[in-house]
N, C-alpha and C positions, 0 to 999 in steps of 0.2 A: 506789537504787544499782543499776547495771546489772551483772548477773553472768552470764557465759557459762560453762556447763559443757560442755566440749569432749571428744568421744570420736571414735573411728574405727570405723566399722561393718565392721571386718575380723575380727570374732569377738565372741562374747558376753562373753568375758573382760574386755574393755575397756568394753563398752557397759553391762553390768549395774551396775558400780560407779558410772558416771556417772548412770544412771537412779536409783539409790538416793539419791545426793546431791541430784539435782534434785527428786525426790519429797519429800525432807525439807524443802528450802527452800520449795517451793510450799505445803506444809502448815503450816509453822511461821513463815515470814517472807514472807507474801503481799504485803507492801508493796514488796518489791524486784522489779525487772524481771529475772526469772531465766529464762534460755533454755537449752534443750538443743541443742547444735550438733554436727553430724556433719561433721568436717573433710573426709571423703571425699565427702560430698554436695556440696561446693564445690570439687571437684578435677577435673582433666582426666579424661575418660571412660575412656581406656585405662589411666591410672594407677589410677583407682578400681577398675576390673575386676581388674587385676593384683594390687592390694593385697588385694582381698576374696577372690580365688580362688587367687592364686599360692601363698600359704603352705600352704593345705590340700592343694593339688596336689603341691607339693614334698615335704611330709612323708609323703604317701601313696605317691608314685611315685619320689621321688629323695631319700630321707632323708639319704644321705651327702653330697649336694650341700648340703642345708640345714645339716648339721653343719659343713661347710667354711665356708659363708657366715657362720655364727655365730662360728666360731673366728677368722676373719680380721677380722671387725668388732669382735671382743672383744679381740683381741691388741694390747697396747701398741705393738708394733713397727709396726703398720700403722694405728694409730688416727688419726693426723693425715690420712692419705690417705683412709681410708674415711669419716671424719666429713665432710671437705670435699666428697667426691664425693656422699655421701648428702644433705648440705645443699643442694648445687646442684641435684640431681635433685628434691628435695622442693619447693624454692622454685619451680622452673620449672613444676611440675605442680599447685601449690596456689595460684596467683595469685588465683583467685576468692575463696578463703578469706582470703588476706591483705588483699585489697581490702575484704572484708566487715568485718574487724577494724578497718581504717583508718576506714571509714565509721561504724561503730557506736561505736568507742572505748569499750569496756566498762571499768568501774573494776576489775573482778576477772575473771580467767580461771582456772577450775579445770579442769585437763586430766587425763584418765585414760589418755591415749595419748601416747607420746613425739613423734609427728608433730605434733600440735597444739601441744605445748609448744615444740618446736623452731622452728616458724614464728612463734609469738607472741614467743619470746625473741629471734629474729632481728630482728623489727620493733622490739622494745624497745631492743636494743643500738644501733640506728640512730636512736633517739629519735623514731620515727614513732608509737609508742603509749606510754602511760605506765601501762598496766594492772599491777595486782598479779598476778603469775603464780604459781599454786600447782599443782605437778605431783603427782598421786597415783600413786605407783609401784604398779602392780597385779600385781607379782610379788614373791616373797620374795628371790630373787636379783636382782642389778642389772647390766643390760647398759649399756655406756657411752652408748648412744643416749638413755637416760633423762636424762642430764645435759646441761643447756644453760645456758650463761652468760646471765644476765638473769633466770633463775628466782628468785623471792623465797623460796619455801618448797617443800620436798619432804615429802609425807606418806608414811610408810613403814609396813610391816607390823609390824616388830618390831626389837629391839635389834641383831640381827645384820645386818639390812638397813641400819640406820643406820650400823653399822661399815663396811659395804661402800662406802657413799656417802662416808664420811669418807676412806677409803683412796683414793678416786678424786678427792679434792680438794675436796669439798663442805664448807663450814664447818658445824661442829656446830650453831651457833645457827640455821641455816636448815632444820634437819631436825625434823619433828614426828612422833613415834612414836605414831600414832593408829590404825593398822590399815588394812586394805583395806575400803572401804565395801561393805555387803551390804544387800539389801532387808530391810524390817522383818520380813517373814515368817520370816527366819532368826534373829531375835533374840527371839522369843516362845516361851513354853512350850506344849506340846501335850499333850492327854490321850491317852496311848498306847492305852489300851483303846478309846476312841472312834474314833480314827483306824484302828486295826486292824479294828474292826467295819465301818467305812466301806469299807475296802479288801478286806474279806472274807478276812483272814488271821488266824492265831492270835496272841493277845497274848503268850503265855508262851514262844514258841519263839525261839531264837537266830536273828536275822535278818541276812542279808547283802544289801547293795545293790550291784548291778553297774551302772556307768554310765561311758561314756567319751566324752561329748560328743555333739554333734548328729549325727555320722555313724555312731555305734554301732560304732566300730572296735575291733579287738583280739579276743582269743579268748574272747568272752563265752559263746558256745555251749558250748565245751569246759569252761569254768569252771562253768557251770550244771549240766552233766552230771556233773561231778566232785563238786560240793558238795551236790546236792539230797538225798542220803541223810543228811547230817549237820546241815543247817540249812535254814531257810526262806529262799528266795532270790528277790529282786525284781530282774528284769532290765529295764533301760530300753534298748530298741532304738533309740529316737529315730527318725531318718529311714531307718534301715537296714531297709527293708521285707522284704527276703529273709530276714534274720535273724529278724524277727518271725514270718514264716510258718513257717520251719523249727522254731523253738522251740515255736510254738503246736501244730504237728502232732505233736510228740513227746510232749506232755502229761506232762512230767516231774512227779513228785510233789513237792509243796512248792515249786514254781516258779511265780511269777506273772510273766507276760510282758506288758510294757507297751510301747507305741509312743512317740510324741512326747507328753510330759506337761507339765502346768503346775502340778503339786503336789509338786515336788521337796522343799520343806521338810517336808511331811507324810511323804514316803517316808523322808527322813533321820531324822525324829523317831521312827519305829518301828523303825529299824535299829540294830544294835549295831556293825556294822563295814561299811566301804565299800571296794570294790575299784574303783579309778578311775585316771584320768590325773592329772597334777600341774600343772594350770593354776593361776595365782595366785588368781584370784577364786573358783574352785571350792574351793581349799584354805581360803580365808577362810570360806566358807560351811560347810565341813566342821568347822572349828574352832569356829565359833559354835554348831553343833549338837552339839558334844562327841562327834563320831564318831571311830572309830579307822580310819585309812586304810592300805590296802595298795595300792601303786602298780604299775600294769602299763603296757606299751606306752609307756614314758617316752620322749619325743622328745628327741634330743640337743640340747643348748643350754640354753634357758631352763628347760625342765621339769627337766632334770638339775640345774641350779643351784638350783631350788626344793627338790628332794628333798634335795640335799646340805645346804642351809641348815637345813631342818627336822630333818634327822637330828641336827644339833647340839643340838637340844632334846629328842632322844629320841622324835621323832614320825614315824611312818610306817615302812614296810618295803618293800623292793624284792626280791621273791623272784627267784632265778635261773632258775627254770622253774616249770611248773605243779605239779610234785610238791611243791616247796618251798612254793608258795602254799597248797596243800591242807593241808600240815602246819602252817603258820602259823595258818590258820583253826581247825583242830581243836585246836591248842594254846590259842587264846583261848576256845574252847567249853569245854574241860576245865579251864581255870584262870581262873575269874571274877575272881580277885584281880589277875591280869595285865591283864585287860581294864579293870578299874576304875582301875588305875594309869595305863594308856595314856590313858584318858578324862580323868584328872586333868591330865595333861600338856597335853592339848588345851585343857582349861578354863583353864589358866594362861596360854595364849597367845592366847585369843580376845579380840576387841575388838568389843563389840556396840554401842558408841555412836559409831562413827567418823563417820557423817554429821552427828550432832549436834555432835561436837567440831570438825569442819571448819566447820560453820555458826557456832559460837561464835568460832572463830579469825578468820573473815571479818567477821562482824557486829560483834564486840566490844560496844560500848555502844549501837550504832545500833538494835539490837532484842534481844529476849530470847526465844530459841526455847523452845517449850513443853517440859516434861519436864526 
């Protein structure tokens, strides 16, 4: 069986779930021809560049413009126009990807980005391909762009995401509530004492993890200065080199300053609470690690939708300012029972076998994945 796992290299939030599914298939079903495909890698150069960098530029420099674009594309009043306009634009600029699908004609397409799903579904509606199309919605909230006629199944994070799809006209039988795929490293148990020793931090201290994606955006420096007297703080500066230098020079007690790291599962494993943004795949990783999230620098649109949906499960907090954030953290430190209850809610929503479940849904009786 030829299986394409399609993503868009416009952010790690869509690529990581695709990689997780791909890795599972390669490990457990090696008899299939499984390929990881970047839709932007087969798109027009200008389109690819604008897709990869346009979002990050707008949310950093013109967030109100992004808020307007999200609103107008999400509004039922303008949906017919915005969907047709987006579809025309996407088809024109992804012809190489479309030709690739026509040439290869895979039996199954698993897409973790709505762009790949939209092009595949367009070809299927015109009977140019006959692939089974599975869209993995990598957010908790659902933007209409995720929905494309011709899609066979939608994999969603939770019941409330399922309900949102149904309200938008997706048949209930087409929705699989399996979760957002995460890498295996986010599904295993860690020896906290051993990891703390490896990182050079105290095992018994209340630990807060600060991370806001690859750009290290947001008031991380102020938060570290504000919390270091109350808790052990791990700050991931990622590619923000100036932030890394400033915090390193300050030598704040109980603060560990990190640059771009590849051991986030370990850092989550030794943390009690995480202060972060609200991207879908990051939230899935947080839930799998049973961490308590506090959200900062929430981007209007999809991140707000993620936060709103999770709040329906009693998960996550959005402080109005840094003073409220500080009080929230201190409250969790002083009331371990509240921390335990918050972790229980995360545990109830986590889905650690998503890649396996997708594999089972695809393969059925043709193979039997391990585990």
